[in-house]
N, C-alpha and C positions, 0 to 999 in steps of 0.2 A: 606491499601488495595486498589487494583486496580479494578475499576468497568468498565466493557466494556458494552456498550449499543448502540442500534440503535439511531441515532441522525440525525439532519439536518446539511449539510455542511454550511448552513446559520446561524447556531447558532454563535453568536459573538465570543465566545472563539474558536470554531472550525475553523471559517473563519480566525481568526488571525493566528492560527497554519498553515493552508493551505497557507496563504500568505507568512509566513516565509519559508515554504518548497519551494514554487515557486521561491522566491528570491534566496534561496540557489542553486536551480537547474540552474537558470539563471546565477548565478555567476560562477558555476563550469563547465557548459557545453555549447557548441555553440547552438544557437537557433534551428537549424535543428535537433539537437539531444535531444531536450526537448519534452517529450511526456506526461507531466502531464495534467490532466483534470482540467479545470477551475471550479470554484464553481458551476456555473449553469449546467455544464456538469455532475456534480456529483449528480444532483437532478432528474435524469431521472428514470423511473420505473425499468430499468434493472440493476440499481446499488443499492447495500446495503451499506450504509455508517455507520461507527461505530466511536465512540469516546471512549477513555479511560480516566477515571478521578481518581484522588486521592482527596478525600474529595469533595469539590465543584469545583475544578479546573480541566479543561480538559487539559491533558498532552500528548495526542496522538490521531492520526487519522489513519484510514485505511478503505479500501473499497473493496467490491467484485463486479466486473463487470461480469454479466452473459452473456456468449457468447454461440455460437453453440457448445455444447459438452464439454465445459470447462469453468472455471471461471478464471478471471484475478485479481490478487492482485494489487490494485491501491492506491495511496495517503497515503502510509505508512510514518508517520512522528512522531517523539517524540520530545517534547520540550527539549532544552539543559539541563535544570535542572533536568529532570526526566530520562535521559539516564542512562542505567545500572541498572535500577530498575525492569526490566521485562515487561515494557509497550508494546514493540513491540511483545514480545512473547504472551502476553495476547490478543492483537489484532489479531495476526495470528491464534491463536487457535479459536477465535470467527469466523473469516473469513472461516477457514477450516470447522467448524461445519455448518456454513450457506451453504457452497458449498455442503457438504454432504446432507443437508436437501433438496437442490435443485437437488439432484441426479446427480451431475456433476462428471465426471470421473477423471478430471485433474484440478490442479491449476497451472497457469503459471504467470510469471511476467517478467517485464523488469526493470532493475535498472542501475544506472550509474556505470561505471568501477572504479570510484574513491571512491565509497561508501563502503569501506572494512568492516566496522562494520555491515552494512546491509547484506553483503554477508555472514558473519559469522552467523548472526541470521537466515537467510534463510536456510543455510546448516544445522544448528542445528535442524531445523524443517523438514529436509528430502528433501529439494529442491536440485536438481542437475542441472548443466548447460546443456543447449540445444541450438539449433539454433533459429533464429528469427521465430516468429509465427504471425498469423493474418496479419495486414497491416504494421507491423514494417519493416523498412529497416534494412539492416545489418550494423548498425552504429558502427563506431569504438569505441565510448564511451559507448556503451550498453553492458550489460551482460543480457542474457536470462536464465531463470531457470524455472523448472517445478517439479511437484510432483504428482504422481499417488495417487488417493484417494481410 
């Protein structure tokens, strides 16, 4: 059973997953196209950070960044041994519920163009491609998506 709950990015298991995610992004994309938030940036009041666990092991992370009029999905990552088990979907459902509780009209996200499995998860959850938003540049390695709530 997958349990999704609010947590701290500084939880040792969560931090370890975030560091894995950051390392992967740095491996796949040029520095100017990496828009991940570091662990301290995930600890601000406008961010709701979630973890997914199976038993006592945290196997996924995700966050909602509350913006003016929309929420942004951030820090989505699933450990390699838990991929394909519904972890990302469970996190996305929680993030969407939180966004609705915050009375946000839209969820938006930026993801890498090489992360095809992530694109499929977001599409299954009703996200469609859109143009850049917020402060994002129109980076060649970025895919932008949104979902009306």
